[in-house]
C-alpha positions as CSV (number, residue, x, y, z in Angstrom):
1,X,2.4,30.1,-21.2
2,X,1.7,26.6,-20.2
3,X,-1.8,27.7,-18.9
4,X,-2.6,29.3,-21.9
5,X,-1.7,26.2,-24.0
6,X,-3.7,23.9,-21.7
7,X,-6.7,26.2,-21.8
8,X,-6.5,26.5,-25.6
9,X,-6.3,22.6,-25.9
10,X,-9.5,22.5,-23.7
11,X,-11.4,24.5,-26.1
12,X,-10.4,23.1,-29.0
13,X,-11.3,19.7,-27.7
14,X,-14.6,20.9,-26.2
15,X,-15.7,22.6,-29.4
16,X,-14.8,19.6,-31.5
17,X,-17.0,17.3,-29.5
18,X,-20.5,16.0,-30.4
19,X,-23.4,17.9,-29.1
20,X,-24.6,15.2,-27.3
21,X,-23.1,15.3,-23.8
22,X,-24.0,14.1,-20.4
23,X,-23.1,15.4,-16.9
24,X,-23.4,13.6,-13.7
25,X,-22.9,15.4,-10.4
26,X,-21.7,13.8,-7.0
27,X,-24.3,13.4,-4.3
28,X,-23.2,16.7,-2.7
29,X,-22.8,18.6,-6.3
30,X,-19.0,19.4,-5.9
31,X,-17.8,16.7,-8.4
32,X,-19.1,16.8,-12.1
33,X,-18.4,14.2,-14.6
34,X,-19.2,15.1,-18.3
35,X,-19.1,12.6,-21.3
36,X,-19.3,12.9,-24.8
37,X,-18.2,11.4,-28.1
38,X,-16.0,13.5,-30.7
39,X,-17.2,13.7,-34.2
40,X,-14.9,10.6,-35.0
41,X,-16.7,8.6,-32.3
42,X,-14.1,9.0,-29.6
43,X,-15.3,8.6,-26.1
44,X,-14.2,11.7,-24.1
45,X,-14.7,12.8,-20.4
46,X,-14.0,15.5,-18.2
47,X,-14.1,16.3,-14.3
48,X,-14.3,19.3,-12.3
49,X,-14.5,20.2,-8.5
50,X,-16.7,23.2,-7.3
51,X,-16.3,24.5,-11.0
52,X,-12.3,24.1,-11.2
53,X,-11.1,21.9,-13.6
54,X,-9.6,18.7,-12.4
55,X,-9.3,16.6,-15.8
56,X,-9.6,18.3,-18.7
57,X,-11.1,16.5,-21.8
58,X,-9.6,13.4,-22.0
59,X,-9.7,10.4,-24.4
60,X,-10.7,6.8,-23.6
61,X,-10.3,3.2,-25.2
62,X,-8.1,0.3,-25.8
63,X,-6.1,-1.1,-28.5
64,X,-5.8,-4.9,-29.1
65,X,-3.9,-7.0,-31.5
66,X,-5.6,-8.3,-35.1
67,X,-6.2,-4.7,-35.5
68,X,-8.9,-4.5,-32.8
69,X,-9.1,-0.7,-32.3
70,X,-11.4,0.2,-29.6
71,X,-10.8,4.0,-29.3
72,X,-12.9,5.6,-31.7
73,X,-15.8,4.8,-34.3
74,X,-18.4,4.5,-31.5
75,X,-21.9,5.5,-31.3
76,X,-24.0,5.9,-28.0
77,X,-26.4,3.0,-28.2
78,X,-27.9,3.7,-24.6
79,X,-27.1,5.5,-21.5
80,X,-28.7,5.6,-18.0
81,X,-28.0,7.1,-14.8
82,X,-28.8,6.0,-11.4
83,X,-28.1,6.6,-7.6
84,X,-26.7,4.5,-4.9
85,X,-26.4,4.7,-1.1
86,X,-25.4,2.1,1.5
87,X,-23.5,1.7,4.4
88,X,-21.3,-1.4,5.4
89,X,-18.9,-2.7,8.1
90,X,-15.5,-3.8,7.2
91,X,-13.9,-6.8,8.8
92,X,-11.3,-4.6,9.9
93,X,-10.6,-1.0,9.2
94,X,-10.2,2.8,10.2
95,X,-13.6,3.1,11.0
96,X,-16.7,1.1,12.0
97,X,-19.1,1.8,9.2
98,X,-18.4,2.9,5.6
99,X,-20.8,5.0,3.6
100,X,-20.8,4.1,-0.2
101,X,-22.8,6.7,-2.0
102,X,-22.4,7.7,-5.6
103,X,-24.3,8.5,-8.7
104,X,-23.7,6.5,-11.7
105,X,-23.5,6.8,-15.3
106,X,-23.5,3.8,-17.7
107,X,-22.8,4.3,-21.4
108,X,-23.4,1.6,-23.8
109,X,-21.2,2.2,-26.8
110,X,-21.5,0.4,-30.2
111,X,-18.8,0.4,-33.1
112,X,-21.3,0.0,-36.3
113,X,-18.4,-0.9,-38.6
114,X,-17.2,-3.9,-36.6
115,X,-20.4,-4.3,-34.5
116,X,-18.5,-4.5,-31.3
117,X,-20.0,-3.3,-28.0
118,X,-18.0,-1.6,-25.1
119,X,-19.7,-0.4,-22.0
120,X,-18.1,2.6,-19.9
121,X,-19.5,2.9,-16.0
122,X,-18.8,6.2,-14.3
123,X,-19.4,6.3,-10.5
124,X,-19.3,9.8,-9.1
125,X,-18.5,10.4,-5.5
126,X,-18.3,13.3,-3.3
127,X,-14.5,12.9,-3.4
128,X,-13.8,11.7,-6.8
129,X,-14.7,9.6,-9.6
130,X,-14.1,5.9,-10.6
131,X,-14.6,4.6,-14.2
132,X,-14.0,1.4,-16.0
133,X,-14.5,-0.5,-19.3
134,X,-16.9,-3.3,-19.8
135,X,-16.9,-5.8,-22.5
136,X,-20.3,-7.9,-22.9
137,X,-20.2,-11.3,-24.4
138,X,-20.4,-10.6,-28.0
139,X,-19.9,-12.8,-31.5
140,X,-17.3,-10.1,-32.6
141,X,-15.1,-9.8,-29.8
142,X,-14.4,-13.0,-27.8
143,X,-10.9,-13.4,-26.8
144,X,-8.4,-10.7,-27.3
145,X,-4.8,-9.6,-26.6
146,X,-4.4,-6.2,-25.3
147,X,-1.7,-3.9,-26.9
148,X,-2.3,-0.9,-24.8
149,X,-5.0,0.7,-22.7
150,X,-5.3,4.3,-24.1
151,X,-7.0,6.2,-21.0
152,X,-6.1,9.6,-20.6
153,X,-5.9,12.1,-17.7
154,X,-5.2,15.6,-18.8
155,X,-4.1,17.8,-16.0
156,X,-5.2,21.5,-15.8
157,X,-1.5,22.6,-15.0
158,X,2.0,22.0,-14.0
159,X,1.1,20.5,-10.8
160,X,3.6,19.6,-7.8
161,X,3.7,15.8,-7.9
162,X,4.9,13.1,-5.4
163,X,6.1,10.3,-7.8
164,X,8.1,7.2,-8.2
165,X,9.6,5.8,-11.5
166,X,7.4,3.5,-13.7
167,X,9.2,0.4,-12.6
168,X,7.6,-3.1,-13.4
169,X,9.1,-4.8,-10.6
170,X,9.4,-2.6,-7.4
171,X,8.0,0.4,-5.7
172,X,10.7,0.5,-3.2
173,X,12.0,4.1,-4.0
174,X,12.2,7.4,-2.3
175,X,9.4,9.5,-3.5
176,X,10.4,12.4,-5.8
177,X,8.6,15.7,-5.2
178,X,8.7,18.1,-8.3
179,X,6.4,19.9,-10.7
180,X,5.1,17.5,-13.6
181,X,7.3,19.4,-16.0
182,X,10.6,18.3,-14.1
183,X,9.9,14.6,-14.2
184,X,11.9,14.1,-17.3
185,X,15.2,15.9,-15.9
186,X,14.6,14.5,-12.2
187,X,13.9,10.7,-13.7
188,X,17.7,9.7,-14.0
189,X,18.5,10.7,-10.3
190,X,15.1,9.0,-9.2
191,X,16.2,5.7,-10.6
192,X,19.8,5.6,-9.6
193,X,19.5,2.8,-7.1
194,X,17.5,0.4,-9.5
195,X,19.4,-2.8,-10.3
196,X,16.5,-4.6,-12.3
197,X,16.3,-5.0,-16.0
198,X,13.3,-3.1,-16.2
199,X,13.4,-0.3,-18.9
200,X,12.5,3.1,-17.9
201,X,10.7,5.7,-19.7
202,X,11.7,9.3,-19.1
203,X,8.3,10.2,-18.2
204,X,6.7,7.1,-16.8
205,X,5.4,7.0,-13.1
206,X,3.6,4.7,-10.8
207,X,0.2,4.9,-9.2
208,X,-1.1,6.2,-6.8
209,X,0.3,9.6,-8.1
210,X,-0.5,12.3,-5.6
211,X,-0.6,16.0,-7.1
212,X,-1.5,19.6,-5.8
213,X,-2.3,22.3,-8.2
214,X,-1.4,25.8,-8.1
215,X,-5.2,26.6,-7.2
216,X,-5.0,24.5,-4.2
217,X,-6.4,21.1,-5.5
218,X,-5.3,17.8,-4.1
219,X,-5.6,15.3,-6.9
220,X,-4.8,11.6,-6.5
221,X,-4.9,9.0,-9.5
222,X,-4.8,5.2,-8.8
223,X,-6.8,2.1,-9.7
224,X,-9.2,0.1,-7.9
225,X,-10.2,-3.9,-8.0
226,X,-7.3,-4.9,-10.1
227,X,-8.2,-8.3,-10.9
228,X,-6.9,-10.6,-13.9
229,X,-5.2,-7.4,-15.5
230,X,-1.9,-5.8,-15.6
231,X,-1.1,-2.8,-13.1
232,X,-1.5,0.8,-14.6
233,X,1.4,3.1,-14.9
234,X,1.1,6.7,-16.3
235,X,3.0,8.2,-19.1
236,X,3.3,11.9,-19.3
237,X,3.1,14.2,-22.0
238,X,5.0,16.9,-20.3
239,X,4.4,19.4,-23.1
240,X,0.7,19.1,-22.7
241,X,0.4,17.8,-19.1
242,X,-1.5,14.7,-20.5
243,X,-1.1,11.4,-18.6
244,X,-1.9,8.2,-20.5
245,X,-2.2,4.8,-19.0
246,X,0.6,2.4,-19.7
247,X,-0.1,-1.4,-18.6
248,X,2.9,-3.6,-17.3
249,X,3.8,-5.6,-20.1
250,X,4.4,-9.5,-19.9
251,X,7.4,-11.5,-20.6
252,X,6.5,-11.3,-24.6
253,X,5.8,-7.6,-24.1
254,X,1.9,-8.3,-24.3
255,X,-0.3,-6.1,-22.0
256,X,-3.1,-8.5,-21.0
257,X,-5.3,-11.6,-22.2
258,X,-9.1,-11.0,-22.1
259,X,-12.1,-12.9,-22.5
260,X,-15.6,-11.3,-22.8
261,X,-17.6,-10.9,-20.8
262,X,-14.9,-9.2,-18.8
263,X,-14.3,-5.9,-17.1
264,X,-11.3,-3.8,-16.4
265,X,-10.3,-2.5,-12.9
266,X,-11.6,0.8,-12.0
267,X,-9.6,4.0,-12.7
268,X,-9.8,6.5,-10.0
269,X,-9.3,10.1,-9.6
270,X,-9.7,11.5,-6.1
271,X,-9.8,15.3,-5.4
272,X,-10.5,17.9,-2.9
273,X,-9.5,21.4,-1.7
274,X,-8.6,19.8,1.8
275,X,-5.8,17.3,1.8
276,X,-7.6,15.8,4.9
277,X,-10.3,14.4,2.5
278,X,-7.8,12.3,0.4
279,X,-6.5,10.4,3.5
280,X,-10.1,9.8,4.8
281,X,-11.7,8.7,1.3
282,X,-13.2,5.1,1.2
283,X,-13.7,5.4,-2.7
284,X,-11.0,3.0,-3.8
285,X,-12.5,0.4,-1.1
286,X,-16.2,1.1,-2.2
287,X,-15.2,0.2,-5.9
288,X,-14.5,-3.4,-4.8
289,X,-16.9,-6.0,-4.2
290,X,-18.3,-7.0,-0.6
291,X,-16.3,-9.8,1.1
292,X,-16.2,-13.2,-0.6
293,X,-16.2,-15.2,2.5
294,X,-19.1,-16.7,4.4
295,X,-17.5,-16.2,7.8
296,X,-14.7,-13.8,8.6
297,X,-14.5,-14.5,12.3
298,X,-11.0,-16.1,11.8
299,X,-9.6,-13.1,10.5
300,X,-8.1,-10.8,13.3
301,X,-5.8,-8.0,13.2
302,X,-2.4,-8.6,14.5
303,X,0.3,-6.8,16.6
304,X,3.6,-8.8,16.7
305,X,7.2,-8.9,17.2
306,X,9.7,-10.8,15.6
307,X,13.1,-12.5,14.6
308,X,13.7,-10.1,11.7
309,X,15.3,-6.7,12.1
310,X,18.5,-8.3,13.4
311,X,18.9,-9.9,10.0
312,X,18.0,-6.8,8.1
313,X,20.7,-5.1,10.0
314,X,23.4,-7.7,9.6
315,X,23.7,-8.7,13.3
316,X,22.4,-12.2,12.4
317,X,21.7,-14.2,9.5
318,X,18.7,-15.8,7.6
319,X,20.9,-18.8,6.6
320,X,22.0,-21.6,8.9
321,X,25.5,-21.1,7.4
322,X,27.1,-18.3,5.3
323,X,29.1,-20.8,3.6
324,X,28.4,-21.8,0.0
325,X,26.4,-25.2,0.3
326,X,26.8,-28.3,-1.6
327,X,23.9,-30.4,-2.7
328,X,22.8,-32.5,0.1
329,X,20.5,-35.3,0.5
330,X,17.3,-33.6,0.5
331,X,16.3,-35.0,4.2
332,X,19.6,-34.3,5.8
333,X,20.9,-30.6,6.6
334,X,22.6,-31.4,9.5
335,X,25.9,-31.5,7.6
336,X,25.8,-27.9,7.1
337,X,28.1,-26.0,9.4
338,X,26.5,-23.4,11.6
339,X,28.3,-20.0,11.5
340,X,26.9,-18.8,15.1
341,X,24.7,-16.1,13.6
342,X,21.6,-17.8,12.7
343,X,19.0,-16.2,14.4
344,X,15.9,-18.6,14.0
345,X,17.0,-21.0,16.5
346,X,14.9,-22.7,19.3
347,X,16.1,-21.0,22.2
348,X,16.1,-17.2,20.6
349,X,12.7,-17.8,19.3
350,X,11.7,-18.8,23.0
351,X,12.8,-15.3,23.9
352,X,10.6,-13.6,21.6
353,X,7.6,-15.7,22.4
354,X,8.2,-14.7,26.2
355,X,8.6,-11.2,25.3
356,X,5.3,-11.0,23.2
357,X,3.5,-13.0,26.1
358,X,4.8,-10.5,28.8
359,X,3.7,-7.5,26.9
360,X,0.4,-8.5,25.0
361,X,1.6,-9.0,21.5
362,X,-0.5,-11.3,19.6
363,X,2.4,-13.2,17.5
364,X,6.0,-13.6,16.6
365,X,7.3,-13.7,13.2
366,X,10.3,-15.8,12.5
367,X,12.4,-15.5,9.4
368,X,15.1,-17.9,8.2
369,X,13.6,-21.0,9.9
370,X,13.5,-23.1,6.8
371,X,16.3,-24.7,4.4
372,X,17.1,-23.0,1.0
373,X,18.8,-19.6,2.5
374,X,22.4,-21.0,2.2
375,X,22.0,-21.9,-1.4
376,X,20.1,-18.6,-2.2
377,X,22.8,-16.4,-0.6
378,X,25.5,-18.6,-2.4
379,X,23.5,-17.9,-5.7
380,X,23.6,-21.7,-6.2
381,X,21.2,-22.9,-9.4
382,X,20.0,-25.7,-7.1
383,X,18.4,-23.4,-4.4
384,X,14.8,-24.2,-3.4
385,X,12.6,-23.3,-0.5
386,X,10.1,-26.0,0.3
387,X,8.4,-24.3,3.1
388,X,8.1,-27.4,5.4
389,X,11.7,-28.4,6.3
390,X,13.2,-26.6,9.0
391,X,16.9,-26.0,9.8
392,X,18.2,-28.3,12.5
393,X,18.5,-25.7,15.1
394,X,14.5,-24.7,14.7
395,X,12.3,-27.3,16.4
396,X,9.0,-26.8,15.0
397,X,7.1,-29.2,17.4
398,X,8.7,-27.6,20.5
399,X,8.2,-24.0,19.5
400,X,4.6,-24.7,18.5
401,X,3.8,-26.1,22.0
402,X,5.7,-23.4,23.7
403,X,3.9,-20.7,21.8
404,X,0.5,-22.2,22.4
405,X,1.4,-22.6,26.3
406,X,2.0,-18.6,26.4
407,X,-1.1,-17.8,24.4
408,X,1.1,-16.5,21.5
409,X,0.7,-17.5,17.7
410,X,3.8,-18.0,15.5
411,X,3.9,-16.1,12.1
412,X,5.0,-17.9,9.1
413,X,7.5,-16.7,6.7
414,X,7.6,-17.8,3.0
415,X,10.2,-16.6,0.8
416,X,9.5,-17.4,-2.6
417,X,12.5,-16.0,-4.3
418,X,10.4,-15.0,-7.3
419,X,10.0,-18.9,-8.1
420,X,6.3,-18.7,-8.2
421,X,5.7,-22.0,-9.8
422,X,7.8,-23.8,-7.1
423,X,5.7,-21.9,-4.5
424,X,2.2,-22.8,-6.1
425,X,3.4,-26.5,-6.2
426,X,3.9,-26.5,-2.6
427,X,1.1,-24.3,-1.4
428,X,-1.4,-26.7,-0.2
429,X,1.6,-28.6,1.6
430,X,2.7,-25.5,2.9
431,X,-0.7,-24.0,4.4
432,X,-1.5,-27.4,5.7
433,X,1.8,-27.5,7.6
434,X,0.9,-24.1,9.0
435,X,-2.4,-25.3,10.1
436,X,-1.0,-28.5,11.6
437,X,1.4,-26.5,13.8
438,X,-0.6,-23.6,14.8
439,X,0.3,-20.8,12.3
440,X,-2.7,-18.7,11.0
441,X,-0.9,-16.0,9.4
442,X,1.9,-15.8,6.6
443,X,4.6,-13.1,5.4
444,X,5.0,-14.0,1.8
445,X,8.1,-12.7,-0.1
446,X,9.0,-12.0,-3.8
447,X,12.5,-10.9,-4.0
448,X,14.3,-11.2,-7.2
449,X,13.4,-11.6,-10.9
450,X,10.2,-13.9,-11.5
451,X,11.1,-17.3,-12.8
452,X,11.1,-19.1,-15.1
453,X,9.6,-17.0,-17.8
454,X,10.8,-13.6,-16.7
455,X,7.4,-12.0,-15.8
456,X,7.3,-8.6,-14.1
457,X,6.1,-8.3,-10.5
458,X,3.2,-6.2,-11.7
459,X,2.1,-8.0,-14.9
460,X,-1.3,-9.8,-15.4
461,X,0.4,-13.3,-14.7
462,X,1.7,-12.4,-11.2
463,X,-1.4,-10.3,-10.4
464,X,-3.4,-13.5,-10.8
465,X,-0.7,-15.3,-8.5
466,X,-1.1,-12.8,-5.7
467,X,-4.9,-13.3,-5.6
468,X,-4.5,-17.0,-6.1
469,X,-2.3,-17.2,-3.0
470,X,-4.9,-15.1,-0.9
471,X,-8.0,-17.3,-2.0
472,X,-5.9,-20.6,-1.4
473,X,-4.9,-19.2,2.1
474,X,-8.5,-18.6,2.7
475,X,-9.2,-22.5,2.3
476,X,-7.0,-22.8,5.2
477,X,-8.3,-19.9,7.1
478,X,-4.8,-18.1,7.0
479,X,-4.3,-14.3,6.8
480,X,-1.7,-13.1,4.3
481,X,1.1,-10.3,4.3
482,X,2.4,-10.3,1.0
483,X,5.8,-8.2,0.4
484,X,7.3,-7.2,-2.9
485,X,3.6,-7.9,-4.5
486,X,1.6,-5.5,-6.5
487,X,0.5,-2.3,-4.8
488,X,-2.9,-2.9,-3.0
489,X,-6.3,-1.6,-5.1
490,X,-8.7,-2.0,-2.3
491,X,-8.9,-5.8,-2.8
492,X,-9.0,-6.4,1.1
493,X,-12.7,-5.5,1.2
494,X,-13.3,-8.6,-1.1
495,X,-10.4,-10.8,0.5
496,X,-10.2,-9.4,4.1
497,X,-7.7,-12.2,5.0
498,X,-5.1,-9.9,2.9
499,X,-4.2,-7.9,6.1
500,X,-1.3,-6.4,4.8
501,X,1.2,-5.6,1.9
502,X,4.7,-4.1,1.8
503,X,4.8,-2.9,-1.8
504,X,6.9,0.3,-1.0
505,X,9.9,1.3,0.6
506,X,9.5,0.1,4.2
507,X,11.5,0.5,7.5
508,X,14.1,-2.0,6.2
509,X,15.6,0.6,4.0
510,X,16.8,2.5,7.1
511,X,19.2,-0.2,7.2
512,X,20.2,0.3,3.9
513,X,21.1,3.8,3.7
514,X,17.9,5.5,5.3
515,X,14.7,6.7,4.2
516,X,14.2,10.5,3.4
517,X,12.7,12.3,6.5
518,X,9.5,13.3,4.7
519,X,8.9,9.7,3.7
520,X,6.1,8.9,6.2
521,X,4.3,12.3,5.4
522,X,3.9,10.9,1.6
523,X,3.1,7.3,1.9
524,X,-0.4,7.8,3.3
525,X,-1.2,9.9,0.2
526,X,0.3,7.5,-2.1
527,X,1.0,3.7,-1.5
528,X,-1.5,3.7,1.5
529,X,-4.4,4.8,-0.6
530,X,-5.2,1.3,-2.1
531,X,-4.8,-0.5,1.4
532,X,-2.6,-1.0,4.6
533,X,1.2,-1.4,4.7
534,X,3.4,-3.6,6.7
535,X,5.8,-0.6,7.3
536,X,7.4,-2.2,10.4
537,X,7.7,0.8,12.6
538,X,9.1,0.9,16.1
539,X,12.6,1.3,15.8
540,X,14.3,2.7,19.0
541,X,18.0,2.4,18.2
542,X,18.7,4.9,15.5
543,X,22.7,4.3,15.2
544,X,22.6,0.8,13.5
545,X,26.4,0.3,14.0
546,X,25.5,-0.6,17.7
547,X,23.5,-3.5,16.1
548,X,26.2,-4.6,13.6
549,X,29.6,-2.4,13.5
550,X,29.7,-3.3,9.8
551,X,26.4,-1.3,9.3
552,X,26.8,2.5,9.2
553,X,23.3,3.4,8.5
554,X,21.4,6.0,10.5
555,X,17.5,5.7,11.2
556,X,16.1,9.1,9.9
557,X,13.6,9.7,12.4
558,X,13.3,10.6,16.0
559,X,12.1,7.8,18.7
560,X,8.7,9.7,19.4
561,X,7.9,9.8,15.5
562,X,8.5,5.8,15.6
563,X,5.4,5.8,18.0
564,X,3.3,8.0,16.1
565,X,3.6,5.9,12.9
566,X,1.5,3.3,14.8
567,X,-1.5,5.8,14.2
568,X,-0.5,7.5,10.9
569,X,0.5,4.6,8.8
570,X,-2.6,2.5,9.2
571,X,-2.7,-1.2,9.2
572,X,-4.3,-4.0,11.0
573,X,-1.2,-5.6,11.0
574,X,1.7,-3.9,13.0
575,X,5.1,-4.9,14.1
576,X,7.1,-3.7,17.0
577,X,10.2,-4.1,14.7
578,X,13.2,-3.5,16.9
579,X,15.3,-5.9,18.8
580,X,14.1,-6.8,22.3
581,X,17.2,-5.4,24.0
582,X,16.5,-2.0,22.5
583,X,13.0,-1.8,23.7
584,X,14.2,-2.8,27.3
585,X,16.2,0.4,27.5
586,X,13.1,2.7,26.9
587,X,10.3,0.9,28.3
588,X,8.3,3.9,29.2
589,X,8.3,5.0,25.5
590,X,7.4,1.2,24.6
591,X,4.2,1.5,26.8
592,X,2.6,3.5,23.7
593,X,3.3,0.3,21.4
594,X,1.7,-1.8,24.1
595,X,-1.2,0.2,24.4
596,X,-1.9,1.2,20.7
597,X,-4.5,-1.0,19.0
598,X,-4.7,-2.0,15.6
599,X,-8.3,-2.0,14.8
600,X,-10.4,1.1,14.9
601,X,-14.0,2.5,15.3
602,X,-13.5,5.9,14.1
603,X,-10.6,8.3,12.5
604,X,-10.2,11.9,12.5
605,X,-7.6,13.5,10.1
606,X,-6.7,16.5,12.2
607,X,-4.2,18.1,9.7
608,X,-2.3,17.0,6.4
609,X,-0.2,18.5,4.1
610,X,1.6,15.9,1.7
611,X,5.2,16.1,2.2
612,X,5.2,18.3,5.4
613,X,3.1,16.8,8.1
614,X,0.2,14.4,9.2
615,X,-1.8,14.4,12.4
616,X,-4.6,11.7,12.8
617,X,-6.6,10.7,15.9
618,X,-8.2,7.1,16.0
619,X,-10.8,5.7,18.2
620,X,-10.1,2.0,19.6
621,X,-12.5,-0.7,18.5
622,X,-15.1,-1.0,21.1
623,X,-13.4,1.1,23.6
624,X,-13.9,4.9,24.7
625,X,-10.1,5.5,24.1
626,X,-8.3,7.6,21.3
627,X,-4.7,7.7,20.1
628,X,-3.4,10.4,18.1
629,X,-0.3,10.5,16.1
630,X,1.6,13.2,14.2
631,X,4.8,12.7,11.7
632,X,6.5,15.6,10.3
633,X,9.3,16.2,7.4
634,X,12.8,17.6,8.0
635,X,11.5,21.3,8.6
636,X,9.6,20.1,12.0
637,X,6.0,21.4,12.7
638,X,3.9,22.8,15.5
639,X,0.4,21.5,15.8
640,X,-2.6,23.2,17.3
641,X,-5.9,21.1,17.7
642,X,-8.8,20.5,19.9
643,X,-9.8,17.3,21.7
644,X,-13.2,17.9,20.3
645,X,-13.6,14.2,19.0
646,X,-13.8,13.2,22.8
647,X,-17.2,12.6,24.3
648,X,-19.0,15.5,25.9
649,X,-19.0,15.6,29.7
650,X,-16.3,13.1,30.5
651,X,-12.8,13.6,31.5
652,X,-9.8,11.7,30.0
653,X,-6.2,11.1,30.8
654,X,-3.6,12.1,27.8
655,X,-0.3,10.7,28.0
656,X,1.8,12.6,25.5
657,X,5.3,11.1,23.9
658,X,6.9,13.8,22.3
659,X,10.2,15.1,21.0
660,X,12.2,16.8,23.6
661,X,13.3,20.4,23.1
662,X,16.7,19.4,21.9
663,X,15.4,16.4,19.5
664,X,16.4,16.3,16.0
665,X,16.4,13.2,13.6
666,X,20.0,13.9,12.8
667,X,21.6,14.9,16.0
668,X,19.6,13.8,19.0
669,X,16.9,11.4,17.6
670,X,16.2,9.4,21.1
671,X,15.3,12.5,23.0
672,X,12.0,12.5,24.1
673,X,9.5,13.5,26.8
674,X,6.4,11.9,28.4
675,X,3.8,14.0,30.2
676,X,0.2,13.3,31.5
677,X,-2.6,16.0,31.4
678,X,-6.4,15.8,32.0
679,X,-8.6,16.7,28.9
680,X,-12.0,17.2,27.8
681,X,-13.7,17.6,24.4
682,X,-13.1,21.4,24.9
683,X,-9.3,21.0,25.8
684,X,-7.0,22.3,23.1
685,X,-3.0,21.4,22.5
686,X,-0.3,23.2,21.1
687,X,2.8,20.5,20.4
688,X,5.9,21.1,18.8
689,X,7.6,18.3,16.7
690,X,11.3,18.2,16.1
691,X,12.8,17.9,12.6
692,X,12.0,14.5,11.3
693,X,9.9,13.9,14.6
694,X,6.6,13.6,15.6
695,X,4.4,12.8,18.8
696,X,2.1,10.3,20.1
697,X,-0.8,10.4,22.5
698,X,-3.0,7.9,24.1
699,X,-6.4,9.1,25.7
700,X,-8.3,7.3,28.0
701,X,-11.2,7.8,30.0
702,X,-10.6,8.8,33.7
703,X,-12.7,6.5,35.9
């Protein structure tokens, strides 16, 4: 019945459309984009893949305040098509060279009644479509306040979807897997953990949204180049299976403040009948502008360890004292009383510097080094992070010199606690402090409600702040890893010092009750579509009560899968997140983390099914070495593949780190095996992964 209703709606809308219609095909002909105007001047587009409907006829437009209606009453003033084909090299990435090849349709629209102009630009790629609204400078449309964007995505059926609730402040949820028609009934369960003040719609979801149709199409909706605009959510009309854009509001409820000439972000729809093509897509990156920097030699991928996991598990503390503090002389924090748990102390950080130097890591992250944590945990109204004042047991100069003597960088941590104006006021001073003390990368955080105005994390105001911080950091040649920020939209192409984001439910939640075992089989199809994630893998001790007797959480993974995540969860910023003492118990397995690179020349998606399994092979930057990783859900999986990505005529040694036969993420997570074999490009492998498990392989040429 649903199929009949949807098809009927398709026929009615198509027959009602104007006779004028334009079709644009992708370079290989698989994707077709059609555009026309309805009899009332409503812009309408539709999209097919190999003849199958992907987006049924869907309306476009914006509504603004002061009765500015940019959804209908348009005439086509001009249209033109063009083609584009280039290749470019990313500063860092999954491949050495990226091809940007598309056919474009530009439609200039005029609203005769108001004499307003709007351009719709469509770019049609072999794996999808990107489109955006453009408003040229014009006398009758200058400054306007967006009430809502009215972009529609009409689905052709009740697809299986992998979705997060439409929260304006966080993406740190378990992914819910259901049909579109079930979102309304599953939403209450999906938002159980939320404690923010964000109002939830019964059918609102976040992007990137991954779906699979009953006829085998994989469809992904997201956005690209989110600049000076609010992040897009999707509201579902679950009777007709039509999504409509829903922008994150500001503190007043407005959706955006625009002044012509101005462009919106791109709206993206990726599609294929092979899930591997979705993971391999570079369309979102391609829709962003080339790098804005004249030189990029200061931007380097980073593999790091850090003083972090012990605080996440509760073994140690960020604050110098857990006791509620009193207002002190701002230059004298020696009056606070240590509790013996403060981890960011000079001697302990030196241990991590030694460990990093011994095993070839680039940097050491230290959280809890600066004053303010004791007030924040005590919920004092007087708390403030100034980003340059260390606790008395953290000697900045001594650690700077010690790290330099070991050829290791220290990674800065800036927790803003949502006090964004405070951070901006201190930003130049904070970045200069980093430069003076040898830090070239910063992990920033935005935990808590945004103050003072009560903005949302994903509204236009905060979107502008995140980019401001990245640009300001570039002035000091600093790389940024922003946590709790808006989800990435490919901006790392333009600003490659944005080497990482969190913006999803990361490894830290394994200490807060655990992540679902299918979590890492979904994230590459959702969160990672717009850019890399600082997922912080590498946990070897799954029973966290051994770290902290008061923490009863279990890490829902096998040890072998933790190795695989360094390949399947792509990032130029990778952390070995566990404590030193846990790695020292499993040094044979830790060898893979030491070996695996963080920058690549080539990537092959071997097999993929969202929610079930992902297996990926990557070629190390500048080396004839390959690394394979596989992550699977709670059902386990057997992979069968060929090493045909290797160079013909050569022999390689493959070291396979796999789940033991009796491994299981629930009952025996630390059971693993390591074996070696000689392989060529004609070799094949059949490898079983345990429930919640996986495997990792290093492949190096035999000399």
